[in-house]
N, C-alpha and C positions, 0 to 999 in steps of 0.2 A: 208653596203657596201659603200666604199668611191667612190665619183665621180672621173673621170679621172683628173679633174682640181685640186681637193684636193690632189690626189696622186702625181701629178707633183710638187706642192708646197712642199709637205712633203718630196719628194725625193730630191729636191734641198736643203731643210732645213737639211736633213740628211747629205748632203755633208758638210754643215757648222758645223754640230754637230761633225763630225769626228775631226775637229780641236780642240775641247774642251776636248776630251778624250785622255789621254796619255797612258792608259793601252791597250795593244793589245786585251784583252778579250772584252772590251767595244767596241772598234773599229770594231772588227770582228762581234759582234752582230748587229751593225748599218749596216755594209756592207751586212750581210746576209738578214736583213730586206729590205734594198734597192733593192738588186738583186731579191728577191722574188716578191716584188711589181712591179718592172720593167718588169719582164717576164709576168705578168698578164695583162699588158696594151695593148689594141687594137691599133696598130700602126696608122691607119687612124684617129681614134678618137684622138690619141695623137697629130697629126699634127694640127687638128682643134682646140683643146684646147690650144696648145702652142700659136697659132696665137691669140686666144681670150685673153690669159694672156698678150701678148704684147700690145694688144689694151687697156686692162684695166690697164696697167702700173704696173702689179704685178711682171713682169720680164722685163729685158732689155737685149739687145744684146751687147756683147763685141767682137769686131773684133780682132783676134789674128794676129801676124806678119806672120804666115804661111798661112793666108787666111781663116782659120777656124773661126767659130763663137761659142762663149760660152754664154749660157743663164745664167743670174745672177739675183738673187732675189733683187728687189728694197726694200727700207725700208717699203713701203706699203705691199709688198709681204711677207717680213719677219714677219710683224705683223699678217698678215692673216695666215701664216704657224704656228706661235706660238699659235694662237687661236685654230687652228685645233689640234695641239699637246696637248694643254692644256686640251681639252675635252676628249682625249684618254689616258691621263697620269695615270699610276699606278706604285706603288713601286714594284720592282722586288724582289720576295721572294727567296733570295739566302741562302746558308748555313749560319747559325747564327754565328757571330764572337764573341759572348759573350758581346757585347756592346749595349747600348740603345741609341736611338736618340730621344732627347727631344726638342720640339719646345715650347717656352714660349713667351707670348706676353702680352703687356699692351697697348691696343689701346683705344684712347679716345672715349667717348660716341658720339662725333660729327661724328666719322667714324664708327659708329655701323654697317652699311651695309657692309663695307669692312671687319670688324672684323668677322661678321657672315659668310661672303663669304669665308674668309680664313679658319675659323674653319670647315665649311662645305666641302671645297675642301680637306683639310688634312684628314678628316674622310673618304671622298670618295676614296682617294688613298691608304688608309690602316692604318692610324693612329688610336690609341685608345685614347679616352678622359680621361686622367689621372686626370685632374682637368679642370674646365671651361676654363682656359687660358693656359693650359699645355697639350700637346698631345705627345704621345710616340709611337715609333715603333722600332723593333729590327733589321731592315735591313738598309744597306747603302742607303742614300737618300739625301745627301747634295745638289746635283745638282737639283733634283726635288723640294726640299724645296726652294732653292734659286729662282728657276723659278716661283713658286707660289707666293713667297713674292714680287718679281719684278712685276709679272702680276698684283697684286693688289696695287702696289706702297705703301707698308707698311714697307719697310726696317728698318726705324728708331724705329719701335715699336716691332720688333720681334727678338728673339735670338734663335740660334740653338746650342744645347749642345750634346756632346757625353759622355755618362756615362758608367763607368765600373761596377758599382753596384748600386742597389736601394733597399730600405728596404722591399718592397713587391714584390720582383722579382718572387717568386713562383706563385703568383697570375697572374702576367703579362705573365709568361711563359705559363700558362694554357690558357690564352686568345689568345695567338699567336700560340698555339699548338707546343710549344717547349719542352714539357716534354713527 
């Protein structure tokens, strides 16, 4: 169960996320998630937590010309919201479009902890370890992968590929229950 403070940050972050998605389907899913969580928040607890978020500088106030006030995530708040989102991330299993998403990486030994963390997170969100430095999944996940890569600051060592076919496709289809 998320605390009210986490919910507030994630709801504000959901507003930011709307700007990144151009497809109505993705935007609708975000809006549905936001409204569902919003309706579950205790209003008194909400006021207390918002005041605490202002004090901790995770959000700030923007006064609008009409006299209203808008709560805005600060950089510190965005980082905190991203961290919460990171821990809850999963790849959505939609209808398979017949394409494979492959993440390959060649990360130096000096960054071994980052390499292991990247591999572990990709496995956790639904990838299959095709080879030690190559993980594969059949679902759209470019945004999630980019988020994970940026989170670990490993962009220059990682590549994301979309494949139309692969020689052991039947084996992979069985692993992902696509047959």
